[in-house]
Steps between C-alpha positions, in 0.01 A plus 500: 500500500124545545227351283397715206128577531285422197318824419215355295269204473512362148262278305662284233295288263625147578392371159724742313744645751388851403435768761132579557519792744700646786352644818728716718503396863347751739734684731442523874280809479289355219454176695381701799257689277349175371463362852335826612260482203419140593417609856269770366330252271442263789351778711247560225427131436483356851155638582352399165231238551563143382213541256667805347831314484322223309379755244860600431590134458221451245614801298860382509393157372333674204811709433723190508279324246506808280880521515580126498694506174694812595598379845583150374730661245694669780532169687627323189749773413639537852531139616433281195174329596320355196226743409213255543618427855546873564145571387372220723690656791322833452156341464562294814556826690175644367313188605653519847394863539143407407503218755624729777249768400223244542626319810745737666272737691358208701854410607527837673174488691522482876513140624282393790638315800341247734479769767204657324425812296692724740831340398626480143813510286573775246752502214652845468767639264843563648694705244711446191668168419837498324494223241826373351397301195676281240500502122354161406133605531534879491124560492338202675758488779434865577121471486507181705641695791359846428133413453434355848724761666328793328156345551579504872535879480880506494747659261746307282851624423654288225872453452507305172787293369737716298417334167120548523464857621289581194239246611487653847458855369223384266312348795540819704332699223217248463420495874477878499280499188264257675449745786756405764630816671839607365784344695296215647664271244843645428823383338832571666777427250809513717823323573471232767710698748196728548283211621599504871419870530163447332418213738578719803274783375196527732261507203610146408320253725585172327723337242423233240778323310484251215842386389806301598577368845798729560303811408215390723730442795660841460171689475339301781793581728461871426125483551561326832728780614225746409230282661306491173296200393639312200371224275738303279440286193844369416653213307342165433599156378152359472449124489266359235417146613372247247378169643455182299122529485502854356368595157846517344410695188335774701786503749759523222318788334465686830863445596631611161272802470543607861876474484555674165248786524677836532825320407487322835534827691215425741511472878221243533592246235571129449870526579563155650288242318493192724361193323420159641741250347228277350414775249827694505637390162172557316441838663854622437497404131167674446615808688816535290297478177247755624763748617691471171180579308455853638561782258790718613557840346386859460282584801299741286383204288164372633607143417809511724470315830857531632664838465839625616610504859457848643865563588833386367643424843195284578566295188863447599391386847257244356755370251752458781248307712419268209865436424580425865204263521610309190853476636350357821325227301167640380386386155436778249200395290445821305632857496775595740655782301465859392332548163704671226429854384416821685307508824515293818326184377557171680383171352214334694676234703418171671737342752424140604663270751535784747581404859492689826872571496490687168486871432171466311337359812658721765478838326211693350543515122326814380479426131362256239634182662289202611665272755374142536564286810397138556318393818444143616149567631276771644691513830830540321348770279380685807841479666671634187242778468574621853876474457536868410571826678202647315128453551299713258258266320464138391291284268385140535374295206312180582172319440449468875377835629476381860867402489590835345320696770671297770839562336425872469483530879855364521659720233698803616347756264275802515276357228430150368319436172349160424486395134562857393770760457616727779328831434437834667133589519330776703258248651780320688803629693855467372817490706768266626671337794867434580729712280215579263389767745198579713176695488226466241377688197158476332165386642368666815831418671685730262251777572548463876882464498570873519193613691472585865289210624335701772292349780219725619310411819238741620476429870276791589274369781132542423403487865631360823266202501611389154862549598456278801319237292790479255738408775770722357850394593838658456 
């Protein structure tokens, strides 16, 4: 018996369990129409000057600020993010657009070479990028990839997660209002079986995926068959190293806040908190008290810090991981259970005494669970940090910055943050190594990822004497 195809994408409010909206999946012809529209939008956008692109970015930043409350309300309703965090997500996108409007055009200027003015490098648009995006940051995650891609003159075809289609459609309308040609940013709400055909469409010149490892492997394999460039930002089990000379109170606050924001549904987050044994007991006690103090509840309440998990099956997965870890010997200091009442609320949780053989160490826990591991010293902390199949980001807390910078060079991670939280910021690139993926978003690297980095060398001889003087060789 074949699998029954789901005909619609559905948003369900995770705080109440009530349906928000349904969005019928596009059929094959409708998918083709969207892809064709995206190709037409790219054809109109590609020859727009970087300065003109920056003007669109500035207008879009204004529109986002105007509609912050409205768009944040959609985020909260569709995936349960506390409204204050949802509003911050929208404002962060507006700030990023302003930064790219100010700094982006220079990133696309021709780059000189040591050969001289007759040889330079250009950064040219290639086409439309298919972006398969998750639900945990349904606005920032999209903008993080779309802004540098679109700034580079490319198109952006968004396949959103099925529970946040409303967010994607809202963004499509806002881009068009800001002056982006219709179709240049487009939403394709389709079942995943359409993805291979989309990837093989000539108009699609690259693929960007943020999501789980299995999904990334599948899409990357298809992109490889089509000889299309792909960048992947996949899972992470980020180490958060606390050495004995760290400012413990600041480290505790950062670990607790960074782990519990967005109900722990964050890729770059303090997932494995590795603490030097000399301060382990003090740190762990303070962390448990801080985590237990967060207000959990209605995400529409501005005072709420921890809202519901976005999906019921995600909550069950987290609860199973916690239960397995406790059975393996981890100490449950707070939380560790579903909260009563409607909605998919999980109590903020701290697991201590975690070792490298336990589920909480080996697997990524994508929910409000802080995992604390003891390390004998800095070397042991470093070894434990690197004992993971993932390599997205890491944090090091210490009073010795020179030591931290030396350790950073030995950590297998795409980003290392010293005495601060792992963050995504347009001024620096984001991406991973190992099973966390490859390629980079943000900064000038994100702008260049999907451009044709074209070398131009004008070798027109001015005269025979000059040609001879150059000593031209093959």
